[in-house]
PDB file of N, CA, C and O in Angstrom:
ATOM      1  N   UNK A   1     108.951  97.136  92.951  1.00  0.00           N
ATOM      2  CA  UNK A   1     109.008  96.366  94.169  1.00  0.00           C
ATOM      3  C   UNK A   1     109.351  94.921  93.845  1.00  0.00           C
ATOM      4  O   UNK A   1     110.070  94.272  94.605  1.00  0.00           O
ATOM      5  N   UNK A   2     108.850  94.412  92.735  1.00  0.00           N
ATOM      6  CA  UNK A   2     109.155  93.029  92.376  1.00  0.00           C
ATOM      7  C   UNK A   2     110.635  92.816  92.102  1.00  0.00           C
ATOM      8  O   UNK A   2     111.152  91.717  92.306  1.00  0.00           O
ATOM      9  N   UNK A   3     111.319  93.854  91.644  1.00  0.00           N
ATOM     10  CA  UNK A   3     112.751  93.719  91.377  1.00  0.00           C
ATOM     11  C   UNK A   3     113.489  93.351  92.650  1.00  0.00           C
ATOM     12  O   UNK A   3     114.481  92.623  92.599  1.00  0.00           O
ATOM     13  N   UNK A   4     113.026  93.839  93.787  1.00  0.00           N
ATOM     14  CA  UNK A   4     113.685  93.541  95.055  1.00  0.00           C
ATOM     15  C   UNK A   4     113.397  92.119  95.533  1.00  0.00           C
ATOM     16  O   UNK A   4     114.232  91.514  96.205  1.00  0.00           O
ATOM     17  N   UNK A   5     112.246  91.589  95.199  1.00  0.00           N
ATOM     18  CA  UNK A   5     111.859  90.270  95.703  1.00  0.00           C
ATOM     19  C   UNK A   5     112.243  89.125  94.770  1.00  0.00           C
ATOM     20  O   UNK A   5     112.533  88.021  95.231  1.00  0.00           O
ATOM     21  N   UNK A   6     112.247  89.376  93.486  1.00  0.00           N
ATOM     22  CA  UNK A   6     112.408  88.296  92.514  1.00  0.00           C
ATOM     23  C   UNK A   6     113.850  88.129  92.054  1.00  0.00           C
ATOM     24  O   UNK A   6     114.333  87.005  91.924  1.00  0.00           O
ATOM     25  N   UNK A   7     114.536  89.234  91.808  1.00  0.00           N
ATOM     26  CA  UNK A   7     115.868  89.169  91.221  1.00  0.00           C
ATOM     27  C   UNK A   7     116.948  88.980  92.278  1.00  0.00           C
ATOM     28  O   UNK A   7     116.867  89.549  93.367  1.00  0.00           O
ATOM     29  N   UNK A   8     117.956  88.181  91.952  1.00  0.00           N
ATOM     30  CA  UNK A   8     119.087  88.055  92.871  1.00  0.00           C
ATOM     31  C   UNK A   8     120.036  89.240  92.697  1.00  0.00           C
ATOM     32  O   UNK A   8     120.059  89.867  91.638  1.00  0.00           O
ATOM     33  N   UNK A   9     120.800  89.539  93.708  1.00  0.00           N
ATOM     34  CA  UNK A   9     121.783  90.614  93.610  1.00  0.00           C
ATOM     35  C   UNK A   9     121.861  91.410  94.896  1.00  0.00           C
ATOM     36  O   UNK A   9     121.078  91.213  95.826  1.00  0.00           O
ATOM     37  N   UNK A  10     122.817  92.304  94.923  1.00  0.00           N
ATOM     38  CA  UNK A  10     122.983  93.157  96.091  1.00  0.00           C
ATOM     39  C   UNK A  10     121.908  94.243  96.090  1.00  0.00           C
ATOM     40  O   UNK A  10     121.218  94.464  95.095  1.00  0.00           O
ATOM     41  N   UNK A  11     121.790  94.904  97.221  1.00  0.00           N
ATOM     42  CA  UNK A  11     120.784  95.963  97.331  1.00  0.00           C
ATOM     43  C   UNK A  11     121.050  97.076  96.322  1.00  0.00           C
ATOM     44  O   UNK A  11     120.114  97.604  95.722  1.00  0.00           O
ATOM     45  N   UNK A  12     122.299  97.430  96.132  1.00  0.00           N
ATOM     46  CA  UNK A  12     122.654  98.493  95.182  1.00  0.00           C
ATOM     47  C   UNK A  12     122.296  98.095  93.748  1.00  0.00           C
ATOM     48  O   UNK A  12     121.776  98.913  92.990  1.00  0.00           O
ATOM     49  N   UNK A  13     122.573  96.843  93.374  1.00  0.00           N
ATOM     50  CA  UNK A  13     122.229  96.380  92.030  1.00  0.00           C
ATOM     51  C   UNK A  13     120.715  96.404  91.818  1.00  0.00           C
ATOM     52  O   UNK A  13     120.233  96.793  90.754  1.00  0.00           O
ATOM     53  N   UNK A  14     119.978  95.986  92.837  1.00  0.00           N
ATOM     54  CA  UNK A  14     118.525  95.960  92.717  1.00  0.00           C
ATOM     55  C   UNK A  14     117.942  97.371  92.650  1.00  0.00           C
ATOM     56  O   UNK A  14     116.939  97.590  91.971  1.00  0.00           O
ATOM     57  N   UNK A  15     118.554  98.325  93.341  1.00  0.00           N
ATOM     58  CA  UNK A  15     118.106  99.715  93.245  1.00  0.00           C
ATOM     59  C   UNK A  15     118.306 100.250  91.835  1.00  0.00           C
ATOM     60  O   UNK A  15     117.473 100.999  91.325  1.00  0.00           O
ATOM     61  N   UNK A  16     119.413  99.864  91.207  1.00  0.00           N
ATOM     62  CA  UNK A  16     119.678 100.300  89.832  1.00  0.00           C
ATOM     63  C   UNK A  16     118.647  99.702  88.879  1.00  0.00           C
ATOM     64  O   UNK A  16     118.133 100.395  88.001  1.00  0.00           O
ATOM     65  N   UNK A  17     118.347  98.413  89.053  1.00  0.00           N
ATOM     66  CA  UNK A  17     117.343  97.754  88.209  1.00  0.00           C
ATOM     67  C   UNK A  17     115.981  98.422  88.414  1.00  0.00           C
ATOM     68  O   UNK A  17     115.265  98.695  87.450  1.00  0.00           O
ATOM     69  N   UNK A  18     115.633  98.679  89.666  1.00  0.00           N
ATOM     70  CA  UNK A  18     114.362  99.319  89.994  1.00  0.00           C
ATOM     71  C   UNK A  18     114.265 100.700  89.336  1.00  0.00           C
ATOM     72  O   UNK A  18     113.237 101.038  88.750  1.00  0.00           O
ATOM     73  N   UNK A  19     115.314 101.479  89.433  1.00  0.00           N
ATOM     74  CA  UNK A  19     115.337 102.811  88.819  1.00  0.00           C
ATOM     75  C   UNK A  19     115.252 102.729  87.302  1.00  0.00           C
ATOM     76  O   UNK A  19     114.561 103.530  86.672  1.00  0.00           O
ATOM     77  N   UNK A  20     115.950 101.767  86.715  1.00  0.00           N
ATOM     78  CA  UNK A  20     115.911 101.599  85.262  1.00  0.00           C
ATOM     79  C   UNK A  20     114.500 101.249  84.798  1.00  0.00           C
ATOM     80  O   UNK A  20     114.035 101.764  83.781  1.00  0.00           O
ATOM     81  N   UNK A  21     113.823 100.382  85.532  1.00  0.00           N
ATOM     82  CA  UNK A  21     112.451 100.022  85.173  1.00  0.00           C
ATOM     83  C   UNK A  21     111.520 101.236  85.277  1.00  0.00           C
ATOM     84  O   UNK A  21     110.632 101.412  84.443  1.00  0.00           O
ATOM     85  N   UNK A  22     111.725 102.062  86.290  1.00  0.00           N
ATOM     86  CA  UNK A  22     110.920 103.278  86.416  1.00  0.00           C
ATOM     87  C   UNK A  22     111.183 104.234  85.261  1.00  0.00           C
ATOM     88  O   UNK A  22     110.247 104.829  84.728  1.00  0.00           O
ATOM     89  N   UNK A  23     112.433 104.387  84.872  1.00  0.00           N
ATOM     90  CA  UNK A  23     112.751 105.276  83.752  1.00  0.00           C
ATOM     91  C   UNK A  23     112.148 104.769  82.446  1.00  0.00           C
ATOM     92  O   UNK A  23     111.653 105.556  81.640  1.00  0.00           O
ATOM     93  N   UNK A  24     112.190 103.462  82.241  1.00  0.00           N
ATOM     94  CA  UNK A  24     111.588 102.877  81.037  1.00  0.00           C
ATOM     95  C   UNK A  24     110.080 103.117  81.038  1.00  0.00           C
ATOM     96  O   UNK A  24     109.508 103.492  80.014  1.00  0.00           O
ATOM     97  N   UNK A  25     109.434 102.902  82.190  1.00  0.00           N
ATOM     98  CA  UNK A  25     107.989 103.124  82.286  1.00  0.00           C
ATOM     99  C   UNK A  25     107.640 104.586  82.027  1.00  0.00           C
ATOM    100  O   UNK A  25     106.661 104.880  81.342  1.00  0.00           O
ATOM    101  N   UNK A  26     108.429 105.494  82.568  1.00  0.00           N
ATOM    102  CA  UNK A  26     108.181 106.922  82.351  1.00  0.00           C
ATOM    103  C   UNK A  26     108.357 107.287  80.881  1.00  0.00           C
ATOM    104  O   UNK A  26     107.548 108.029  80.324  1.00  0.00           O
ATOM    105  N   UNK A  27     109.402 106.772  80.256  1.00  0.00           N
ATOM    106  CA  UNK A  27     109.641 107.048  78.835  1.00  0.00           C
ATOM    107  C   UNK A  27     108.486 106.529  77.984  1.00  0.00           C
ATOM    108  O   UNK A  27     108.032 107.222  77.073  1.00  0.00           O
ATOM    109  N   UNK A  28     108.007 105.324  78.268  1.00  0.00           N
ATOM    110  CA  UNK A  28     106.886 104.773  77.503  1.00  0.00           C
ATOM    111  C   UNK A  28     105.609 105.577  77.730  1.00  0.00           C
ATOM    112  O   UNK A  28     104.816 105.755  76.805  1.00  0.00           O
ATOM    113  N   UNK A  29     105.404 106.062  78.951  1.00  0.00           N
ATOM    114  CA  UNK A  29     104.246 106.912  79.223  1.00  0.00           C
ATOM    115  C   UNK A  29     104.299 108.208  78.444  1.00  0.00           C
ATOM    116  O   UNK A  29     103.290 108.653  77.896  1.00  0.00           O
ATOM    117  N   UNK A  30     105.477 108.816  78.394  1.00  0.00           N
ATOM    118  CA  UNK A  30     105.642 110.061  77.640  1.00  0.00           C
ATOM    119  C   UNK A  30     105.440 109.821  76.149  1.00  0.00           C
ATOM    120  O   UNK A  30     104.821 110.637  75.467  1.00  0.00           O
ATOM    121  N   UNK A  31     105.955 108.713  75.642  1.00  0.00           N
ATOM    122  CA  UNK A  31     105.744 108.364  74.232  1.00  0.00           C
ATOM    123  C   UNK A  31     104.257 108.155  73.958  1.00  0.00           C
ATOM    124  O   UNK A  31     103.755 108.562  72.909  1.00  0.00           O
ATOM    125  N   UNK A  32     103.554 107.527  74.890  1.00  0.00           N
ATOM    126  CA  UNK A  32     102.113 107.323  74.736  1.00  0.00           C
ATOM    127  C   UNK A  32     101.342 108.629  74.688  1.00  0.00           C
ATOM    128  O   UNK A  32     100.431 108.791  73.876  1.00  0.00           O
ATOM    129  N   UNK A  33     101.709 109.562  75.561  1.00  0.00           N
ATOM    130  CA  UNK A  33     101.053 110.874  75.550  1.00  0.00           C
ATOM    131  C   UNK A  33     101.351 111.600  74.244  1.00  0.00           C
ATOM    132  O   UNK A  33     100.461 112.211  73.653  1.00  0.00           O
ATOM    133  N   UNK A  34     102.591 111.534  73.799  1.00  0.00           N
ATOM    134  CA  UNK A  34     102.958 112.162  72.524  1.00  0.00           C
ATOM    135  C   UNK A  34     102.130 111.570  71.382  1.00  0.00           C
ATOM    136  O   UNK A  34     101.617 112.304  70.538  1.00  0.00           O
ATOM    137  N   UNK A  35     102.002 110.243  71.357  1.00  0.00           N
ATOM    138  CA  UNK A  35     101.242 109.590  70.290  1.00  0.00           C
ATOM    139  C   UNK A  35      99.771 110.002  70.330  1.00  0.00           C
ATOM    140  O   UNK A  35      99.161 110.224  69.285  1.00  0.00           O
ATOM    141  N   UNK A  36      99.204 110.104  71.525  1.00  0.00           N
ATOM    142  CA  UNK A  36      97.799 110.505  71.640  1.00  0.00           C
ATOM    143  C   UNK A  36      97.597 111.937  71.156  1.00  0.00           C
ATOM    144  O   UNK A  36      96.650 112.216  70.421  1.00  0.00           O
ATOM    145  N   UNK A  37      98.485 112.849  71.566  1.00  0.00           N
ATOM    146  CA  UNK A  37      98.366 114.238  71.116  1.00  0.00           C
ATOM    147  C   UNK A  37      98.560 114.334  69.606  1.00  0.00           C
ATOM    148  O   UNK A  37      97.840 115.074  68.935  1.00  0.00           O
ATOM    149  N   UNK A  38      99.518 113.598  69.072  1.00  0.00           N
ATOM    150  CA  UNK A  38      99.767 113.635  67.631  1.00  0.00           C
ATOM    151  C   UNK A  38      98.548 113.122  66.863  1.00  0.00           C
ATOM    152  O   UNK A  38      98.134 113.730  65.875  1.00  0.00           O
ATOM    153  N   UNK A  39      97.977 112.009  67.313  1.00  0.00           N
ATOM    154  CA  UNK A  39      96.796 111.455  66.661  1.00  0.00           C
ATOM    155  C   UNK A  39      95.630 112.441  66.722  1.00  0.00           C
ATOM    156  O   UNK A  39      94.938 112.653  65.726  1.00  0.00           O
ATOM    157  N   UNK A  40      95.417 113.037  67.883  1.00  0.00           N
ATOM    158  CA  UNK A  40      94.316 113.992  68.020  1.00  0.00           C
ATOM    159  C   UNK A  40      94.517 115.210  67.133  1.00  0.00           C
ATOM    160  O   UNK A  40      93.569 115.690  66.512  1.00  0.00           O
ATOM    161  N   UNK A  41      95.739 115.711  67.069  1.00  0.00           N
ATOM    162  CA  UNK A  41      96.010 116.883  66.228  1.00  0.00           C
ATOM    163  C   UNK A  41      95.819 116.568  64.751  1.00  0.00           C
ATOM    164  O   UNK A  41      95.287 117.393  64.007  1.00  0.00           O
ATOM    165  N   UNK A  42      96.247 115.384  64.317  1.00  0.00           N
ATOM    166  CA  UNK A  42      96.099 115.003  62.905  1.00  0.00           C
ATOM    167  C   UNK A  42      94.653 114.714  62.542  1.00  0.00           C
ATOM    168  O   UNK A  42      94.257 114.900  61.391  1.00  0.00           O
ATOM    169  N   UNK A  43      93.856 114.260  63.507  1.00  0.00           N
ATOM    170  CA  UNK A  43      92.463 113.913  63.242  1.00  0.00           C
ATOM    171  C   UNK A  43      91.499 115.061  63.493  1.00  0.00           C
ATOM    172  O   UNK A  43      90.306 114.952  63.208  1.00  0.00           O
ATOM    173  N   UNK A  44      92.016 116.159  64.026  1.00  0.00           N
ATOM    174  CA  UNK A  44      91.148 117.289  64.319  1.00  0.00           C
ATOM    175  C   UNK A  44      90.322 117.111  65.581  1.00  0.00           C
ATOM    176  O   UNK A  44      89.297 117.772  65.749  1.00  0.00           O
ATOM    177  N   UNK A  45      90.750 116.235  66.458  1.00  0.00           N
ATOM    178  CA  UNK A  45      90.053 115.992  67.721  1.00  0.00           C
ATOM    179  C   UNK A  45      90.693 116.876  68.793  1.00  0.00           C
ATOM    180  O   UNK A  45      91.912 117.046  68.822  1.00  0.00           O
ATOM    181  N   UNK A  46      89.869 117.430  69.664  1.00  0.00           N
ATOM    182  CA  UNK A  46      90.393 118.279  70.740  1.00  0.00           C
ATOM    183  C   UNK A  46      91.209 117.440  71.727  1.00  0.00           C
ATOM    184  O   UNK A  46      90.847 116.307  72.043  1.00  0.00           O
ATOM    185  N   UNK A  47      92.303 118.010  72.202  1.00  0.00           N
ATOM    186  CA  UNK A  47      93.120 117.340  73.214  1.00  0.00           C
ATOM    187  C   UNK A  47      92.534 117.576  74.600  1.00  0.00           C
ATOM    188  O   UNK A  47      91.966 118.633  74.874  1.00  0.00           O
ATOM    189  N   UNK A  48      92.675 116.598  75.455  1.00  0.00           N
ATOM    190  CA  UNK A  48      92.269 116.692  76.860  1.00  0.00           C
ATOM    191  C   UNK A  48      90.812 117.112  77.021  1.00  0.00           C
ATOM    192  O   UNK A  48      90.505 118.017  77.797  1.00  0.00           O
ATOM    193  N   UNK A  49      89.923 116.458  76.291  1.00  0.00           N
ATOM    194  CA  UNK A  49      88.509 116.802  76.355  1.00  0.00           C
ATOM    195  C   UNK A  49      87.728 115.868  77.265  1.00  0.00           C
ATOM    196  O   UNK A  49      86.560 116.131  77.554  1.00  0.00           O
ATOM    197  N   UNK A  50      88.344 114.786  77.722  1.00  0.00           N
ATOM    198  CA  UNK A  50      87.617 113.851  78.572  1.00  0.00           C
ATOM    199  C   UNK A  50      88.300 113.709  79.929  1.00  0.00           C
ATOM    200  O   UNK A  50      89.478 114.027  80.090  1.00  0.00           O
ATOM    201  N   UNK A  51      87.542 113.231  80.879  1.00  0.00           N
ATOM    202  CA  UNK A  51      88.088 112.986  82.213  1.00  0.00           C
ATOM    203  C   UNK A  51      89.171 111.914  82.156  1.00  0.00           C
ATOM    204  O   UNK A  51      90.148 111.972  82.904  1.00  0.00           O
ATOM    205  N   UNK A  52      89.000 110.942  81.274  1.00  0.00           N
ATOM    206  CA  UNK A  52      89.983 109.878  81.112  1.00  0.00           C
ATOM    207  C   UNK A  52      91.343 110.438  80.711  1.00  0.00           C
ATOM    208  O   UNK A  52      92.372 110.016  81.239  1.00  0.00           O
ATOM    209  N   UNK A  53      91.348 111.382  79.784  1.00  0.00           N
ATOM    210  CA  UNK A  53      92.621 111.958  79.342  1.00  0.00           C
ATOM    211  C   UNK A  53      93.271 112.779  80.451  1.00  0.00           C
ATOM    212  O   UNK A  53      94.495 112.771  80.580  1.00  0.00           O
ATOM    213  N   UNK A  54      92.479 113.486  81.250  1.00  0.00           N
ATOM    214  CA  UNK A  54      93.032 114.265  82.363  1.00  0.00           C
ATOM    215  C   UNK A  54      93.602 113.349  83.441  1.00  0.00           C
ATOM    216  O   UNK A  54      94.657 113.635  84.008  1.00  0.00           O
ATOM    217  N   UNK A  55      92.908 112.249  83.723  1.00  0.00           N
ATOM    218  CA  UNK A  55      93.442 111.286  84.690  1.00  0.00           C
ATOM    219  C   UNK A  55      94.740 110.663  84.188  1.00  0.00           C
ATOM    220  O   UNK A  55      95.673 110.465  84.966  1.00  0.00           O
ATOM    221  N   UNK A  56      94.804 110.355  82.909  1.00  0.00           N
ATOM    222  CA  UNK A  56      96.026 109.791  82.341  1.00  0.00           C
ATOM    223  C   UNK A  56      97.194 110.744  82.427  1.00  0.00           C
ATOM    224  O   UNK A  56      98.295 110.352  82.813  1.00  0.00           O
ATOM    225  N   UNK A  57      96.964 111.990  82.072  1.00  0.00           N
ATOM    226  CA  UNK A  57      98.016 113.000  82.154  1.00  0.00           C
ATOM    227  C   UNK A  57      98.443 113.222  83.602  1.00  0.00           C
ATOM    228  O   UNK A  57      99.632 113.361  83.891  1.00  0.00           O
ATOM    229  N   UNK A  58      97.475 113.255  84.503  1.00  0.00           N
ATOM    230  CA  UNK A  58      97.788 113.413  85.923  1.00  0.00           C
ATOM    231  C   UNK A  58      98.577 112.247  86.480  1.00  0.00           C
ATOM    232  O   UNK A  58      99.482 112.434  87.293  1.00  0.00           O
ATOM    233  N   UNK A  59      98.239 111.047  86.047  1.00  0.00           N
ATOM    234  CA  UNK A  59      98.954 109.859  86.500  1.00  0.00           C
ATOM    235  C   UNK A  59     100.405 109.891  86.056  1.00  0.00           C
ATOM    236  O   UNK A  59     101.303 109.601  86.846  1.00  0.00           O
ATOM    237  N   UNK A  60     100.640 110.239  84.809  1.00  0.00           N
ATOM    238  CA  UNK A  60     102.018 110.326  84.314  1.00  0.00           C
ATOM    239  C   UNK A  60     102.780 111.431  85.042  1.00  0.00           C
ATOM    240  O   UNK A  60     103.956 111.264  85.367  1.00  0.00           O
ATOM    241  N   UNK A  61     102.117 112.557  85.298  1.00  0.00           N
ATOM    242  CA  UNK A  61     102.774 113.660  86.012  1.00  0.00           C
ATOM    243  C   UNK A  61     103.145 113.251  87.433  1.00  0.00           C
ATOM    244  O   UNK A  61     104.256 113.523  87.888  1.00  0.00           O
ATOM    245  N   UNK A  62     102.226 112.601  88.132  1.00  0.00           N
ATOM    246  CA  UNK A  62     102.523 112.149  89.495  1.00  0.00           C
ATOM    247  C   UNK A  62     103.615 111.086  89.498  1.00  0.00           C
ATOM    248  O   UNK A  62     104.470 111.078  90.383  1.00  0.00           O
ATOM    249  N   UNK A  63     103.592 110.200  88.523  1.00  0.00           N
ATOM    250  CA  UNK A  63     104.633 109.178  88.413  1.00  0.00           C
ATOM    251  C   UNK A  63     105.990 109.828  88.175  1.00  0.00           C
ATOM    252  O   UNK A  63     107.001 109.371  88.708  1.00  0.00           O
ATOM    253  N   UNK A  64     106.015 110.887  87.382  1.00  0.00           N
ATOM    254  CA  UNK A  64     107.276 111.558  87.058  1.00  0.00           C
ATOM    255  C   UNK A  64     107.871 112.269  88.265  1.00  0.00           C
ATOM    256  O   UNK A  64     109.091 112.279  88.430  1.00  0.00           O
ATOM    257  N   UNK A  65     107.031 112.866  89.115  1.00  0.00           N
ATOM    258  CA  UNK A  65     107.573 113.597  90.262  1.00  0.00           C
ATOM    259  C   UNK A  65     107.790 112.711  91.479  1.00  0.00           C
ATOM    260  O   UNK A  65     108.316 113.181  92.489  1.00  0.00           O
ATOM    261  N   UNK A  66     107.410 111.477  91.412  1.00  0.00           N
ATOM    262  CA  UNK A  66     107.576 110.543  92.539  1.00  0.00           C
ATOM    263  C   UNK A  66     109.021 110.341  92.889  1.00  0.00           C
ATOM    264  O   UNK A  66     109.334 109.588  93.810  1.00  0.00           O
TER     265      UNK A  66
END
């Protein structure tokens, strides 16, 4: 939303910037989930054992289908 208010440009340019920022955020979220699973697997810790991890996974999933 800030891309529309802060940056100068046409509506089409701002939509592209907005979409690019969403794709970057999604990619970083997926990398974060990968890193957490990799760390847990290497350390022998169970994956998705806490409510926090389920909320995080759910948040990324909802963000992805938005």
